[in-house]
C-alpha positions, 0 to 999 in steps of 0.5 A: 673461737668460731666453730669453723676455725676448729680442727678435727680430731684425727680418726686414729685418736678418736678410735684409741681409748688411751689417746690424749691431747698434748697441746693446743696452740691458738693465734689470737690478738697477734700472739700465740696462746697455748695450753699444754698437757704437762703431766704426760711425761716425767722428762720435759725433754720429751717435748723436744722429741714431740716438737721435732716429730711435728715437723714432717707433719707440717711439711706434709700438710703444706704439700697436700694443700699445694702450697709448697713441696715437702722438701721445700717446707723442711728446708725453710724450717728453722734449725733448732740445733743451730747455736 
């Protein structure tokens, strides 16, 4: 991976000695590749909560870059509760 493609560690994580990296996701060769810290929680359902918590961060990132509004980002996200 080229260094310019890496993301910065958020300041609060750098300042917290107890901070842990949860997940890394790369796009490579047309697919997603992940590294997951599986030893963080006893209940794997906690990952569902973590993923839901990411949605507003993603929407906000798109809003800050001017690519779309936060509400539009949220509306375009798939509904994980749909059957």
